[in-house]
C-alpha positions in Angstrom: 54.2 42.7 -129.9 53.6 43.4 -133.6 54.0 47.1 -133.0 57.3 46.5 -131.2 58.5 44.4 -134.1 57.5 47.1 -136.6 59.3 49.8 -134.6 62.5 47.7 -134.3 62.4 46.9 -138.1 61.8 50.6 -138.9 64.7 51.6 -136.7 67.0 49.0 -138.4 65.9 50.2 -141.9 66.6 53.9 -140.9 70.0 52.9 -139.4 71.0 50.9 -142.4 70.0 53.7 -144.8 72.0 56.3 -142.8 75.0 54.0 -142.5 74.9 53.4 -146.3 74.7 57.2 -147.0 77.5 58.3 -149.3 77.8 62.0 -150.0 80.3 61.4 -152.8 77.8 59.2 -154.6 75.1 61.8 -154.0 77.3 64.5 -155.5 78.1 62.4 -158.5 74.4 61.6 -159.0 73.4 65.2 -158.8 76.4 66.3 -160.8 77.0 69.3 -158.5 79.5 69.9 -155.7 78.2 72.6 -153.4 81.1 74.4 -151.9 81.1 77.1 -149.1 83.7 79.8 -149.7 84.4 83.2 -148.4 83.5 86.2 -150.5 85.6 88.7 -148.5 88.9 87.0 -147.8 91.3 88.0 -150.5 93.2 86.3 -152.1 91.5 83.0 -151.1 87.9 83.9 -151.9 86.6 87.4 -152.8 84.3 89.2 -155.3 86.1 91.0 -158.1 85.2 94.2 -159.8 82.8 92.2 -162.2 81.0 90.7 -159.2 82.4 87.3 -159.7 83.8 85.3 -156.8 87.5 84.4 -157.5 90.6 83.4 -155.6 92.9 80.5 -154.7 90.2 78.5 -152.9 87.9 79.0 -155.9 90.4 77.8 -158.4 91.4 74.8 -156.4 87.8 73.8 -155.8 87.1 74.1 -159.5 90.0 71.7 -160.1 88.6 69.3 -157.6 85.1 69.4 -159.1 86.5 68.8 -162.6 88.6 65.8 -161.2 85.4 64.4 -159.7 83.5 64.8 -163.0 81.0 67.3 -161.6 80.1 71.0 -161.8 80.6 73.3 -158.9 78.3 75.7 -157.1 79.6 78.3 -154.7 77.8 79.5 -151.6 79.1 82.4 -149.5 80.1 81.5 -145.9 81.7 83.3 -143.0 83.9 82.1 -140.2 80.8 81.8 -138.1 78.6 80.0 -140.6 81.0 77.6 -142.4 80.8 74.7 -139.9 77.0 74.9 -139.3 76.4 74.9 -143.0 78.5 71.7 -143.4 76.6 70.1 -140.4 73.3 71.1 -141.9 74.0 69.7 -145.3 73.6 73.0 -147.1 77.1 72.7 -148.4 79.1 69.6 -149.3 82.5 71.1 -148.5 83.9 74.3 -146.9 87.1 75.8 -148.2 87.2 79.0 -146.2 90.5 79.7 -144.6 89.6 77.2 -141.9 92.4 76.1 -139.6 92.3 72.4 -138.8 92.1 72.3 -135.1 91.5 69.3 -132.8 88.3 70.8 -131.2 86.9 71.4 -134.7 87.6 67.8 -135.6 85.1 66.8 -132.9 82.4 68.3 -135.0 83.4 67.8 -138.7 86.0 66.0 -140.7 88.9 67.7 -142.5 90.9 67.0 -145.6 94.7 67.1 -145.6 96.1 70.5 -145.1 96.2 72.4 -148.4 97.6 75.7 -147.2 99.9 76.8 -144.4 99.7 80.2 -142.7 100.1 81.9 -139.4 98.2 84.5 -137.4 99.4 88.1 -137.7 98.3 91.7 -137.0 97.1 94.5 -139.3 97.3 98.1 -138.1 97.4 101.6 -139.5 100.7 102.9 -140.8 101.3 105.2 -137.8 100.9 102.4 -135.3 103.9 102.4 -132.9 103.5 98.8 -131.8 106.3 96.4 -132.8 104.8 93.1 -131.5 101.6 91.5 -130.2 102.3 92.4 -126.5 102.3 96.1 -127.4 98.6 95.9 -127.8 97.8 95.5 -124.1 94.8 97.7 -123.4 94.3 98.3 -127.1 91.1 97.4 -129.1 91.9 94.5 -131.4 89.3 93.4 -134.0 88.6 89.7 -134.7 86.1 87.8 -136.8 83.3 85.8 -135.1 83.8 82.0 -135.5 87.5 82.3 -136.0 90.1 81.2 -133.4 92.2 84.4 -133.8 90.5 86.2 -130.9 91.1 83.2 -128.5 94.7 82.9 -129.7 95.4 86.6 -129.2 93.7 86.8 -125.8 95.9 84.0 -124.5 99.0 85.9 -125.6 97.8 89.4 -124.6 95.2 89.0 -121.8 94.7 92.7 -121.4 93.8 93.3 -125.0 90.3 94.5 -125.7 88.8 92.1 -128.2 86.2 93.5 -130.5 84.2 91.0 -132.6 82.9 91.6 -136.2 80.8 89.3 -138.4 82.8 89.9 -141.6 86.2 91.3 -142.6 85.0 94.4 -144.5 83.4 95.7 -141.3 86.6 95.2 -139.3 88.7 97.0 -142.0 86.3 99.9 -142.0 86.5 100.1 -138.2 90.3 100.1 -138.3 90.5 102.8 -140.9 88.1 105.0 -138.9 90.0 104.5 -135.7 87.4 102.6 -133.9 89.8 99.8 -133.3 93.6 99.8 -133.1 94.3 96.6 -135.1 92.9 93.4 -136.6 94.4 90.0 -135.9 93.9 87.2 -138.4 95.9 85.2 -140.9 99.1 86.7 -142.3 98.3 86.3 -146.0 95.1 88.3 -145.6 96.9 90.9 -143.5 99.6 91.3 -146.1 97.2 91.5 -148.9 95.2 94.2 -147.1 98.4 96.2 -146.4 99.5 95.9 -150.1 96.1 97.0 -151.3 95.9 100.0 -148.9 98.6 101.9 -150.8 100.6 102.5 -147.6 97.8 103.3 -145.2 98.0 99.9 -143.4 100.8 97.7 -142.4 101.6 94.3 -140.9 102.9 94.4 -137.3 105.4 91.9 -135.8 105.9 88.2 -136.5 103.2 85.5 -136.7 101.9 84.3 -133.3 100.5 80.9 -134.3 100.6 78.1 -136.9 97.5 77.9 -139.1 97.2 74.9 -141.4 94.1 75.2 -143.6 91.9 72.2 -144.3 88.6 71.7 -146.2 85.7 70.7 -144.0 83.2 68.0 -144.7 80.6 66.1 -142.7 81.8 63.4 -140.4 82.0 59.8 -141.5 82.1 60.7 -145.2 85.4 58.9 -145.9 84.7 58.4 -149.6 84.3 62.1 -150.2 87.2 63.0 -148.0 89.5 60.5 -149.8 88.4 61.7 -153.2 89.1 65.4 -152.3 92.5 64.4 -150.7 93.4 62.5 -153.9 92.4 65.5 -156.0 94.5 67.9 -153.9 97.5 65.6 -154.2 96.9 65.2 -157.9 97.1 69.0 -158.3 100.4 69.0 -156.6 101.8 66.1 -158.8 100.7 67.7 -162.1 101.9 71.2 -161.2 98.5 72.8 -160.9 98.8 73.6 -157.2 102.1 75.5 -157.7 100.7 77.3 -160.8 97.6 78.5 -158.8 99.8 79.4 -155.8 102.0 81.6 -158.1 98.9 83.1 -159.6 97.4 84.3 -156.3 100.5 84.7 -154.0 103.1 85.7 -156.5 105.7 83.1 -155.5 106.2 79.3 -155.2 104.8 77.6 -152.1 107.2 77.1 -149.2 105.3 74.0 -148.1 103.3 71.7 -150.3 100.3 69.5 -149.2 101.5 66.1 -148.2 101.7 63.4 -150.9 100.9 59.8 -150.2 102.9 57.0 -151.9 
């Protein structure tokens, strides 16, 4: 009987400690916000010529960390690893071109949408295709962990989807003719086309709506609220538009939502 009581009490203590867990409090106690970002997704997160990670996500996260009164530590993630690293607690937040989708919300929580994009297609300059359906039977590169392959396959069932772990591998395969195109978000495709000096181009219109959210562990409402408030503060004080201009060369067409 005594053993049963001890087990029950131990379970209650464990449950209470877990229910009282507060990642925001832990972050403020440690003084560090650990953020997962991409190091290969220009202009959101990428390594510059000096070996430093920079980009829109980087600048916005630095603003959020400063608003929370903590320092920030960046950790590289990919489309495949970003959610597992949030779940495993290795990172506190993931800002990595992650579309907020219903099925992902079953696993982690999301902040408000902080960027709005759409899925597009990147191909070589001599590509004759005009739209997604022209890639029937063609080899189309996608990134593991992203939803772009699934989206494209629904639209073009006969396309041959080729998966890559990271974006540089896909770009190299495209340039060498091993694949016919890459499908992913429009801003990235446009940036790659601009940086290619005319060797690559964007094909057709966007084929989906991709609202980006920052991912955090489930049931961490204090952290989620704090990040949401920081994002909204950046909009109100003009920082968001300033950063948007810095990285995209124009004012945003759509701003993150503001709560009264």
